[in-house]
C-alpha positions, 0 to 999 in steps of 0.5 A: 500499499503507497504511504502518502505525503501528508501535513497534521490537518491543522496545517493544510488549512494554511495552505488554503488561507494564504501561503502561495496565491496572489498577483505578481507585485513588487511590495514595499515591506514583508508586511504589506507583501503577506497582507495583500497576499492574504487578502487577495486570496481570501477575496478570490475564494469567496468570489468563485464557487467553483474553487470553494467547491474543490474544483482541481482544475480551477485551482492549478489554473490559478497557481498556475497564473499567479503562484510563480511569481510570489514563491521561490519554488525553487527554494521551496522544494530544495528545502524539501528534498534536504541534501540530496538536492545537490545530487539531482540533475537538472531534469530531476529537479524540474520534475520535482518541482512539478510533483511537489507543486502538484501535491500541495495544490491537492493538499490545499483544494480541499482546505480552499472550500473551509473559506467563508468569513476570515479576515487576516491580521498582521501582528508582527515582523521579526527579521532572520539574523545574518539573512535577507530573510523576514518571518511575518506572523499573522492571524486568520480571524473567524469563527472560533479561535484565531489561526496563528500564520507565520510566513517565512519571506526572502529578499528578491529584487525590490519585492519579496518571495515566500519560502516557507510558511508555519502554523501551529508551529509546524514549518511546511517545508520541514514537515515534507523534508522529514517524510521525503528523508524516509524515501530518499534513504533508500536505495532508490534515491532522488528517482524513488522520490520522484516515483512516489510523488508521481504516484501519490498525485495520480492516485489524488487524480483519479479520486476526484474524477 
Protein backbone atom coordinates (compact mmCIF):
# COMPACT_ATOMS: atom_id res chain seq x y z
CA UNK A 1 0.00 0.00 0.00
CA UNK A 2 1.36 3.41 -0.99
CA UNK A 3 2.24 5.58 1.96
CA UNK A 4 1.16 9.13 1.19
CA UNK A 5 2.88 12.36 2.10
CA UNK A 6 0.66 14.31 4.46
CA UNK A 7 0.46 17.32 6.74
CA UNK A 8 -1.37 17.45 10.07
CA UNK A 9 -4.97 18.67 9.55
CA UNK A 10 -4.29 22.13 10.96
CA UNK A 11 -1.28 22.60 8.71
CA UNK A 12 -3.28 21.76 5.61
CA UNK A 13 -5.53 24.74 6.30
CA UNK A 14 -2.71 27.21 5.89
CA UNK A 15 -2.35 26.31 2.23
CA UNK A 16 -5.94 27.23 1.54
CA UNK A 17 -5.87 30.47 3.44
CA UNK A 18 -2.86 32.39 2.31
CA UNK A 19 0.31 30.56 1.58
CA UNK A 20 0.99 30.56 -2.10
CA UNK A 21 -1.48 32.53 -4.20
CA UNK A 22 -1.34 36.22 -5.09
CA UNK A 23 -0.90 38.49 -8.09
CA UNK A 24 2.74 39.29 -8.86
CA UNK A 25 3.62 42.79 -7.77
CA UNK A 26 6.40 44.57 -5.96
CA UNK A 27 5.78 45.26 -2.28
CA UNK A 28 7.41 47.88 -0.09
CA UNK A 29 7.62 45.73 3.02
CA UNK A 30 7.24 42.06 4.01
CA UNK A 31 4.21 43.02 6.13
CA UNK A 32 2.49 44.62 3.13
CA UNK A 33 3.39 41.61 0.97
CA UNK A 34 1.80 39.13 3.38
CA UNK A 35 -1.24 41.33 4.00
CA UNK A 36 -1.85 41.69 0.26
CA UNK A 37 -1.48 37.95 -0.37
CA UNK A 38 -3.84 37.04 2.45
CA UNK A 39 -6.57 39.44 1.40
CA UNK A 40 -6.27 38.56 -2.29
CA UNK A 41 -6.62 34.83 -1.57
CA UNK A 42 -9.60 35.13 0.73
CA UNK A 43 -11.40 37.59 -1.57
CA UNK A 44 -10.73 35.41 -4.63
CA UNK A 45 -12.05 32.27 -2.98
CA UNK A 46 -15.15 33.99 -1.61
CA UNK A 47 -15.95 35.16 -5.14
CA UNK A 48 -15.45 31.78 -6.83
CA UNK A 49 -17.92 29.02 -6.01
CA UNK A 50 -15.97 26.50 -8.10
CA UNK A 51 -12.88 26.91 -5.92
CA UNK A 52 -15.01 26.71 -2.77
CA UNK A 53 -16.36 23.42 -4.09
CA UNK A 54 -12.83 22.06 -4.56
CA UNK A 55 -12.59 22.30 -8.36
CA UNK A 56 -8.98 21.16 -8.81
CA UNK A 57 -8.77 22.37 -12.42
CA UNK A 58 -9.71 25.90 -11.33
CA UNK A 59 -7.22 25.78 -8.48
CA UNK A 60 -4.47 24.53 -10.80
CA UNK A 61 -5.22 27.34 -13.24
CA UNK A 62 -5.05 29.85 -10.40
CA UNK A 63 -1.71 28.46 -9.24
CA UNK A 64 -0.21 28.44 -12.73
CA UNK A 65 -1.15 32.05 -13.34
CA UNK A 66 -0.42 33.57 -9.94
CA UNK A 67 1.72 31.39 -7.70
CA UNK A 68 5.06 31.14 -9.38
CA UNK A 69 5.93 34.87 -9.48
CA UNK A 70 5.41 35.08 -5.71
CA UNK A 71 7.05 31.93 -4.38
CA UNK A 72 10.66 30.88 -4.76
CA UNK A 73 9.54 27.36 -5.54
CA UNK A 74 13.05 26.14 -6.29
CA UNK A 75 14.06 27.10 -2.75
CA UNK A 76 10.90 25.48 -1.33
CA UNK A 77 11.54 22.21 -3.17
CA UNK A 78 15.28 22.22 -2.54
CA UNK A 79 14.72 22.73 1.17
CA UNK A 80 12.12 19.94 1.31
CA UNK A 81 14.43 17.51 -0.51
CA UNK A 82 17.44 18.41 1.64
CA UNK A 83 21.08 17.48 0.92
CA UNK A 84 20.09 14.99 -1.79
CA UNK A 85 19.07 17.95 -3.96
CA UNK A 86 22.74 18.46 -4.81
CA UNK A 87 22.82 15.00 -6.38
CA UNK A 88 19.79 15.60 -8.60
CA UNK A 89 20.18 16.31 -12.30
CA UNK A 90 18.54 19.34 -13.91
CA UNK A 91 15.82 17.06 -15.28
CA UNK A 92 15.20 15.51 -11.87
CA UNK A 93 15.00 18.93 -10.23
CA UNK A 94 12.43 20.10 -12.76
CA UNK A 95 10.37 16.97 -12.21
CA UNK A 96 10.56 17.30 -8.42
CA UNK A 97 9.35 20.89 -8.53
CA UNK A 98 6.48 20.01 -10.85
CA UNK A 99 5.26 17.03 -8.82
CA UNK A 100 5.72 18.78 -5.47
CA UNK A 101 3.69 21.74 -6.71
CA UNK A 102 0.92 19.38 -7.80
CA UNK A 103 1.01 17.67 -4.40
CA UNK A 104 0.64 20.97 -2.56
CA UNK A 105 -2.19 22.13 -4.82
CA UNK A 106 -4.14 18.96 -4.09
CA UNK A 107 -3.47 19.27 -0.36
CA UNK A 108 -5.00 22.73 -0.17
CA UNK A 109 -7.77 22.11 -2.67
CA UNK A 110 -9.89 20.74 0.17
CA UNK A 111 -8.84 23.47 2.57
CA UNK A 112 -10.04 26.19 0.21
CA UNK A 113 -13.62 25.02 0.69
CA UNK A 114 -13.39 26.07 4.36
CA UNK A 115 -12.99 29.77 3.62
CA UNK A 116 -16.14 31.74 4.44
CA UNK A 117 -15.91 34.85 6.62
CA UNK A 118 -12.23 34.94 7.60
CA UNK A 119 -10.06 38.02 7.78
CA UNK A 120 -6.30 38.28 8.25
CA UNK A 121 -4.33 40.54 10.58
CA UNK A 122 -0.54 40.90 10.42
CA UNK A 123 0.70 41.04 14.01
CA UNK A 124 4.50 41.16 13.90
CA UNK A 125 7.55 40.84 11.66
CA UNK A 126 11.02 39.70 12.72
CA UNK A 127 14.21 39.81 10.62
CA UNK A 128 16.13 36.52 10.55
CA UNK A 129 19.64 37.20 11.83
CA UNK A 130 22.42 36.84 9.28
CA UNK A 131 20.13 36.70 6.25
CA UNK A 132 17.80 38.75 4.06
CA UNK A 133 14.84 36.76 5.33
CA UNK A 134 11.97 38.00 7.50
CA UNK A 135 9.37 36.02 9.45
CA UNK A 136 5.97 37.72 9.32
CA UNK A 137 3.41 36.61 11.90
CA UNK A 138 -0.32 36.86 11.24
CA UNK A 139 -3.66 35.60 12.46
CA UNK A 140 -6.61 34.31 10.45
CA UNK A 141 -9.71 35.41 12.31
CA UNK A 142 -13.24 34.13 11.93
CA UNK A 143 -15.47 31.91 14.01
CA UNK A 144 -13.62 30.20 16.84
CA UNK A 145 -10.02 30.70 17.90
CA UNK A 146 -7.70 32.66 15.58
CA UNK A 147 -5.31 30.56 13.48
CA UNK A 148 -1.71 31.72 13.82
CA UNK A 149 0.30 31.77 10.60
CA UNK A 150 3.96 32.64 10.16
CA UNK A 151 5.47 33.35 6.75
CA UNK A 152 9.17 33.13 6.00
CA UNK A 153 9.88 35.51 3.13
CA UNK A 154 13.11 36.44 1.39
CA UNK A 155 14.18 39.54 -0.47
CA UNK A 156 13.83 39.26 -4.25
CA UNK A 157 14.91 42.41 -6.06
CA UNK A 158 12.65 45.20 -4.85
CA UNK A 159 10.02 42.77 -3.55
CA UNK A 160 9.62 39.57 -1.58
CA UNK A 161 9.02 35.86 -2.16
CA UNK A 162 7.60 33.23 0.18
CA UNK A 163 9.89 30.32 1.02
CA UNK A 164 8.00 28.65 3.91
CA UNK A 165 4.85 28.89 6.02
CA UNK A 166 4.20 27.85 9.62
CA UNK A 167 0.91 27.09 11.35
CA UNK A 168 0.57 25.77 14.86
CA UNK A 169 4.34 25.46 15.20
CA UNK A 170 4.68 23.31 12.06
CA UNK A 171 6.78 24.58 9.15
CA UNK A 172 5.57 23.29 5.79
CA UNK A 173 9.01 22.57 4.35
CA UNK A 174 10.29 20.86 7.50
CA UNK A 175 7.21 18.67 7.66
CA UNK A 176 7.71 17.39 4.12
CA UNK A 177 11.47 17.19 4.49
CA UNK A 178 11.17 14.58 7.26
CA UNK A 179 8.75 12.55 5.13
CA UNK A 180 10.86 12.81 1.99
CA UNK A 181 13.95 11.75 3.94
CA UNK A 182 12.39 8.36 4.60
CA UNK A 183 12.17 7.74 0.86
CA UNK A 184 15.51 9.32 -0.01
CA UNK A 185 17.24 7.17 2.58
CA UNK A 186 16.49 4.04 0.54
CA UNK A 187 18.38 2.69 -2.43
CA UNK A 188 16.20 4.47 -4.98
CA UNK A 189 17.23 7.99 -3.99
CA UNK A 190 15.88 10.89 -6.03
CA UNK A 191 14.17 8.68 -8.60
CA UNK A 192 12.30 6.86 -5.84
CA UNK A 193 11.01 10.16 -4.45
CA UNK A 194 9.88 11.30 -7.90
CA UNK A 195 8.10 7.97 -8.43
CA UNK A 196 6.35 8.26 -5.06
CA UNK A 197 5.19 11.79 -5.82
CA UNK A 198 3.95 10.83 -9.29
CA UNK A 199 2.04 7.85 -7.92
CA UNK A 200 0.45 9.87 -5.13
CA UNK A 201 -0.60 12.64 -7.51
CA UNK A 202 -2.10 10.12 -9.95
CA UNK A 203 -4.01 8.49 -7.10
CA UNK A 204 -5.32 11.86 -5.93
CA UNK A 205 -6.32 12.83 -9.48
CA UNK A 206 -8.17 9.56 -9.90
CA UNK A 207 -10.12 10.05 -6.71
CA UNK A 208 -11.35 13.42 -7.99
CA UNK A 209 -12.58 12.06 -11.30
